[in-house]
C-alpha positions as CSV (number, residue, x, y, z in Angstrom):
1,X,-45.4,-23.9,48.7
2,X,-46.1,-27.4,46.6
3,X,-47.2,-25.4,43.6
4,X,-44.2,-23.0,44.0
5,X,-41.9,-26.0,44.2
6,X,-43.5,-27.8,41.0
7,X,-43.2,-24.7,38.9
8,X,-39.7,-24.4,40.0
9,X,-38.7,-28.1,39.0
10,X,-40.8,-27.4,35.6
11,X,-38.7,-24.5,35.1
12,X,-35.2,-26.1,36.1
13,X,-36.5,-29.0,33.4
14,X,-37.0,-26.7,30.6
15,X,-33.7,-24.9,31.3
16,X,-31.8,-28.2,31.1
17,X,-33.6,-29.0,27.8
18,X,-32.2,-25.6,26.4
19,X,-28.9,-26.3,27.8
20,X,-28.8,-29.6,26.0
21,X,-29.9,-28.2,22.8
22,X,-27.1,-25.8,22.8
23,X,-24.3,-28.5,23.5
24,X,-24.6,-30.1,20.1
25,X,-24.7,-26.2,18.5
26,X,-21.7,-25.3,20.3
27,X,-20.0,-28.4,19.2
28,X,-20.9,-27.8,15.6
29,X,-19.6,-24.1,15.7
30,X,-16.3,-25.5,17.5
31,X,-15.9,-28.2,14.8
32,X,-16.3,-25.5,11.8
33,X,-14.0,-23.2,13.5
34,X,-11.4,-25.9,13.9
35,X,-11.8,-27.1,10.1
36,X,-11.0,-23.6,9.4
37,X,-8.0,-23.4,11.4
38,X,-6.9,-26.8,9.9
39,X,-7.3,-25.9,6.5
40,X,-5.4,-22.6,7.3
41,X,-2.7,-24.5,8.5
42,X,-2.6,-27.0,5.5
43,X,-2.0,-24.3,2.9
44,X,0.9,-23.0,4.6
45,X,4.3,-23.6,2.7
46,X,7.6,-23.5,3.6
47,X,9.4,-20.1,3.1
48,X,12.0,-20.3,0.4
49,X,15.5,-18.6,0.6
50,X,15.0,-15.7,-2.0
51,X,17.2,-15.5,-5.0
52,X,16.9,-11.8,-4.3
53,X,17.5,-11.2,-0.6
54,X,17.2,-8.0,1.6
55,X,14.8,-5.2,0.9
56,X,14.3,-4.6,-3.0
57,X,14.0,-1.3,-4.7
58,X,10.6,-0.8,-6.4
59,X,10.3,-3.0,-9.5
60,X,10.3,-1.4,-12.9
61,X,9.8,-2.1,-16.5
62,X,11.2,-1.0,-19.7
63,X,9.4,-1.2,-23.2
64,X,9.1,-5.0,-24.2
65,X,8.4,-6.2,-20.7
66,X,11.8,-6.2,-19.5
67,X,11.9,-5.8,-15.8
68,X,14.6,-4.5,-13.2
69,X,15.0,-4.5,-9.3
70,X,17.8,-4.1,-7.1
71,X,18.4,-5.1,-3.4
72,X,21.3,-2.4,-3.0
73,X,24.3,-4.4,-3.7
74,X,23.2,-6.1,-6.8
75,X,21.1,-5.4,-9.9
76,X,18.9,-7.9,-11.5
77,X,16.7,-8.2,-14.7
78,X,14.1,-10.3,-15.5
79,X,13.3,-11.4,-19.2
80,X,10.2,-13.3,-18.8
81,X,12.0,-16.8,-17.9
82,X,14.3,-15.8,-14.7
83,X,15.7,-13.1,-12.9
84,X,19.5,-12.9,-13.6
85,X,22.2,-10.3,-12.1
86,X,23.5,-7.6,-14.6
87,X,26.2,-4.8,-14.3
88,X,25.5,-1.7,-12.4
89,X,27.4,1.5,-11.3
90,X,29.8,1.4,-8.4
91,X,28.0,2.0,-4.9
92,X,24.7,1.0,-3.4
93,X,21.7,1.5,-5.5
94,X,18.9,3.3,-3.2
95,X,16.4,3.6,-6.2
96,X,15.3,2.7,-9.6
97,X,13.1,4.2,-12.3
98,X,12.4,3.6,-16.0
99,X,11.3,6.0,-18.7
100,X,10.6,4.0,-21.9
101,X,13.9,2.1,-22.8
102,X,16.0,4.1,-20.4
103,X,16.9,2.8,-16.7
104,X,17.9,5.1,-13.8
105,X,19.1,4.7,-10.8
106,X,20.6,6.7,-7.7
107,X,23.8,5.2,-6.0
108,X,24.5,6.0,-2.3
109,X,21.9,8.5,-2.4
110,X,24.1,10.8,-4.2
111,X,24.9,9.8,-7.9
112,X,22.3,9.5,-10.5
113,X,22.9,7.4,-13.8
114,X,21.2,5.9,-16.8
115,X,21.9,3.0,-18.9
116,X,20.5,2.6,-22.3
117,X,22.2,-0.5,-23.6
118,X,26.0,0.4,-23.1
119,X,27.8,1.5,-20.3
120,X,26.4,3.3,-17.5
121,X,26.3,6.9,-17.8
122,X,26.4,9.8,-14.9
123,X,23.6,12.0,-15.3
124,X,25.0,15.5,-13.5
125,X,22.8,16.8,-10.9
126,X,24.9,18.7,-8.4
127,X,23.6,21.1,-5.6
128,X,21.7,18.0,-3.0
129,X,23.0,16.6,0.0
130,X,20.8,13.6,-0.8
131,X,19.0,12.3,-4.0
132,X,15.8,10.9,-2.1
133,X,14.2,8.8,-4.9
134,X,13.1,9.0,-8.8
135,X,10.1,8.3,-10.9
136,X,9.8,7.8,-14.6
137,X,6.6,8.8,-16.6
138,X,6.2,8.5,-20.1
139,X,8.8,10.9,-21.6
140,X,10.6,12.2,-18.3
141,X,12.5,11.4,-14.9
142,X,11.4,13.1,-12.1
143,X,14.2,13.4,-9.3
144,X,13.5,14.4,-5.6
145,X,16.7,16.3,-3.9
146,X,17.3,17.3,-0.1
147,X,19.2,19.5,1.7
148,X,19.5,19.7,5.7
149,X,17.2,23.1,6.8
150,X,17.2,24.9,9.8
151,X,13.8,23.0,11.1
152,X,13.4,20.4,8.4
153,X,14.8,19.0,5.0
154,X,14.1,21.1,2.2
155,X,13.3,19.0,-0.7
156,X,13.0,19.8,-4.5
157,X,11.6,18.2,-7.4
158,X,13.2,18.7,-11.1
159,X,12.6,16.8,-13.9
160,X,14.9,15.2,-16.8
161,X,13.9,14.8,-20.5
162,X,17.2,12.7,-21.4
163,X,19.2,15.9,-22.4
164,X,18.1,18.9,-20.1
165,X,17.5,19.2,-16.5
166,X,14.7,21.5,-15.8
167,X,14.5,24.2,-13.2
168,X,13.0,23.1,-9.7
169,X,9.2,22.5,-10.4
170,X,8.4,22.3,-6.7
171,X,10.5,23.0,-3.4
172,X,9.9,23.4,0.3
173,X,10.8,22.5,3.8
174,X,9.4,19.5,5.5
175,X,8.0,16.2,4.3
176,X,4.9,17.4,2.7
177,X,7.3,18.3,-0.3
178,X,8.7,14.7,-0.4
179,X,7.9,13.2,-3.7
180,X,5.8,10.2,-3.7
181,X,5.4,9.1,-7.5
182,X,5.1,10.4,-11.0
183,X,2.8,9.2,-13.7
184,X,1.5,10.2,-17.4
185,X,-2.4,10.2,-17.6
186,X,-4.1,11.5,-20.5
187,X,-0.9,13.0,-21.8
188,X,-0.4,14.9,-18.6
189,X,2.6,14.5,-16.3
190,X,1.1,14.3,-12.7
191,X,3.6,14.2,-9.8
192,X,2.5,13.5,-6.1
193,X,4.1,14.8,-2.6
194,X,3.0,13.4,0.6
195,X,0.6,16.4,0.7
196,X,-1.0,16.5,-2.7
197,X,-1.0,15.9,-6.4
198,X,0.1,18.6,-8.9
199,X,0.0,18.6,-12.6
200,X,3.7,18.9,-13.3
201,X,3.0,21.6,-15.8
202,X,1.4,24.2,-13.4
203,X,2.8,22.8,-10.1
204,X,1.9,25.8,-8.0
205,X,-1.7,24.5,-6.9
206,X,-2.6,21.1,-6.1
207,X,-5.4,19.7,-8.2
208,X,-8.9,19.5,-6.4
209,X,-9.5,17.1,-3.8
210,X,-5.8,15.8,-3.4
211,X,-4.9,17.7,0.0
212,X,-5.8,16.8,3.3
213,X,-4.5,13.2,2.8
214,X,-0.9,11.6,3.7
215,X,-0.2,10.2,0.1
216,X,1.6,7.3,-0.1
217,X,1.9,6.2,-3.7
218,X,0.2,7.0,-7.4
219,X,-0.5,5.1,-10.2
220,X,-2.1,5.9,-13.9
221,X,-5.3,3.7,-14.4
222,X,-5.5,1.9,-18.0
223,X,-9.0,3.4,-18.8
224,X,-7.8,7.1,-17.9
225,X,-7.1,9.2,-15.1
226,X,-4.8,8.5,-11.9
227,X,-5.2,6.8,-8.7
228,X,-3.5,7.6,-5.2
229,X,-3.1,5.6,-2.1
230,X,-3.4,7.4,1.2
231,X,-2.1,6.4,4.9
232,X,-5.6,7.7,6.1
233,X,-7.4,5.1,4.1
234,X,-8.6,6.7,0.9
235,X,-7.9,6.0,-2.6
236,X,-8.0,9.3,-4.6
237,X,-8.9,9.0,-8.1
238,X,-9.8,11.1,-11.0
239,X,-7.9,13.5,-13.5
240,X,-7.9,17.4,-13.4
241,X,-9.6,16.7,-9.7
242,X,-10.1,13.9,-7.6
243,X,-12.4,12.3,-5.5
244,X,-11.6,10.5,-2.4
245,X,-13.1,6.7,-1.8
246,X,-12.8,5.4,1.7
247,X,-11.7,1.9,2.6
248,X,-10.9,2.4,6.4
249,X,-7.3,0.8,5.3
250,X,-3.8,2.3,6.1
251,X,-2.4,1.9,2.5
252,X,1.1,1.9,1.8
253,X,3.2,2.8,-1.3
254,X,3.1,-0.6,-3.2
255,X,0.7,-0.1,-6.1
256,X,0.0,-2.1,-9.3
257,X,-2.6,-2.8,-12.4
258,X,-3.3,-6.6,-12.9
259,X,-5.0,-7.8,-15.9
260,X,-7.3,-10.5,-15.8
261,X,-9.5,-12.2,-18.3
262,X,-12.4,-10.0,-17.6
263,X,-10.7,-6.5,-17.0
264,X,-8.6,-4.9,-14.5
265,X,-7.8,-5.0,-10.7
266,X,-5.6,-2.2,-8.7
267,X,-4.0,-3.7,-6.4
268,X,-3.1,-1.2,-3.1
269,X,-0.5,-2.1,-0.6
270,X,-1.9,-2.0,3.1
271,X,0.7,-1.1,5.9
272,X,2.3,-4.6,7.2
273,X,-0.4,-6.7,5.4
274,X,0.3,-7.3,2.1
275,X,-2.1,-5.9,-0.4
276,X,-6.1,-6.0,-1.5
277,X,-7.6,-5.9,-4.9
278,X,-10.0,-3.2,-6.2
279,X,-11.9,-4.4,-9.4
280,X,-11.7,-1.4,-11.9
281,X,-14.3,-1.2,-14.7
282,X,-13.8,-3.5,-17.7
283,X,-11.8,-0.8,-19.6
284,X,-9.6,-0.1,-16.4
285,X,-11.5,3.1,-15.3
286,X,-12.6,3.8,-11.8
287,X,-15.9,1.8,-11.4
288,X,-19.2,3.6,-10.1
289,X,-19.1,1.5,-7.0
290,X,-15.9,0.5,-5.4
291,X,-14.8,-2.2,-2.7
292,X,-12.1,-4.2,-2.1
293,X,-11.3,-7.7,-1.3
294,X,-8.5,-10.1,-0.4
295,X,-6.2,-12.0,-3.0
296,X,-7.6,-15.5,-3.2
297,X,-11.4,-14.3,-2.5
298,X,-12.8,-14.9,-6.0
299,X,-11.9,-16.4,-9.0
300,X,-8.3,-16.5,-10.1
301,X,-7.3,-14.6,-13.5
302,X,-11.0,-13.4,-13.4
303,X,-11.3,-11.2,-10.4
304,X,-8.5,-12.0,-7.9
305,X,-5.0,-12.6,-8.4
306,X,-4.5,-15.9,-6.1
307,X,-6.4,-19.4,-6.1
308,X,-6.5,-19.4,-2.4
309,X,-6.9,-16.7,0.4
310,X,-5.3,-18.7,3.2
311,X,-2.2,-19.7,1.7
312,X,-1.9,-15.7,0.5
313,X,-2.7,-15.0,4.2
314,X,-0.1,-17.2,5.8
315,X,2.7,-15.9,3.4
316,X,2.7,-12.5,1.5
317,X,-0.3,-11.3,3.7
318,X,1.7,-10.9,6.8
319,X,4.5,-8.8,4.9
320,X,5.4,-5.2,4.2
321,X,5.7,-4.3,0.7
322,X,7.4,-2.0,-1.1
323,X,6.4,-2.7,-5.1
324,X,4.2,-4.8,-6.8
325,X,4.3,-5.3,-10.8
326,X,2.8,-7.6,-13.3
327,X,5.3,-8.9,-16.0
328,X,2.8,-7.9,-19.3
329,X,-0.7,-9.3,-19.6
330,X,-1.3,-12.4,-18.0
331,X,2.4,-12.5,-16.7
332,X,3.9,-13.2,-13.5
333,X,3.0,-11.0,-10.3
334,X,6.0,-9.9,-8.5
335,X,6.2,-8.1,-4.8
336,X,9.3,-6.6,-3.1
337,X,9.1,-6.9,0.5
338,X,10.5,-4.5,2.9
339,X,13.2,-7.1,4.5
340,X,12.3,-10.7,2.8
341,X,13.5,-10.2,-0.6
342,X,11.7,-10.6,-3.8
343,X,8.6,-12.7,-3.9
344,X,6.4,-14.0,-6.7
345,X,3.0,-15.9,-7.3
346,X,4.1,-19.2,-9.0
347,X,3.4,-22.7,-9.7
348,X,5.4,-24.7,-7.5
349,X,6.0,-28.5,-6.4
350,X,3.2,-27.8,-3.4
351,X,0.8,-26.0,-5.9
352,X,0.3,-22.3,-6.5
353,X,1.7,-20.1,-4.0
354,X,3.1,-16.7,-2.9
355,X,6.6,-17.6,-1.7
356,X,10.3,-15.9,-2.3
357,X,11.4,-16.2,-5.9
């Protein structure tokens, strides 16, 4: 019994040593975690009242890096020095698009107008209960109209050259025919619906690899080809056919190309959580190996769009985005949020920050 008791006491002593060894380690981990929390709090800035409030449309650019955006009630123009209100057609603007030096808008989901420097001109496009959205490529405007169907909306996609309205390019019942974007890449116009990507010149069959996903947005890559974001966590990339790269995120419609000192970043909106950055090849084509990181995780201007992740994470990183746009190479990066107005990444009195413009 004595031997057993002595061994028992030694085991308690050893356990006590182990216990006391863990105390400083636990305090270290706790302290490190607290330091991180305090740092994150120190990077928070007071939200500004937005100059462009509400839920802005997508941001579009004309030749010469002139940007436009609308919050429905008003239309705004950015010339490199600041945003200012400009004239618009009567009614509520529900979408914007640009084709070279021509600006287009939809009002009240029914009227289509264009602006080339003079008065706004109506573009006749009858036969639709609603005009859903518009997207511009290098030479054409793509329009999605809809009419109520027996079981679902019937969506029809047409294009406009500036003088001539095309016959229907695609038409069908259900959300799968809803237009999600249009771009020019390699001299070819591509249109994206929720259910696939199509060559606009031969739209009967989706390009290989583009079906089986819920497409949210599409963009042309500077180095050639296209990239499309999907709700189910993939980026589809390619040209005549596309390959799916899995990222495990629920992507949203906001997409942009960001020019850095070393190449390009593809910015892709994430559902209710700002956006992520995907490094492209130095010429802007899709890389051999792809991964994502968050703004501020890297060197600003070289491989990321922000100086500090904590500041981004506490501000734009908790917003739902409808559009992203960098004004010219090395220009300001803007973001349209779902309900918090237009934001920008700028140097302010408290330092570089994402905040309402």
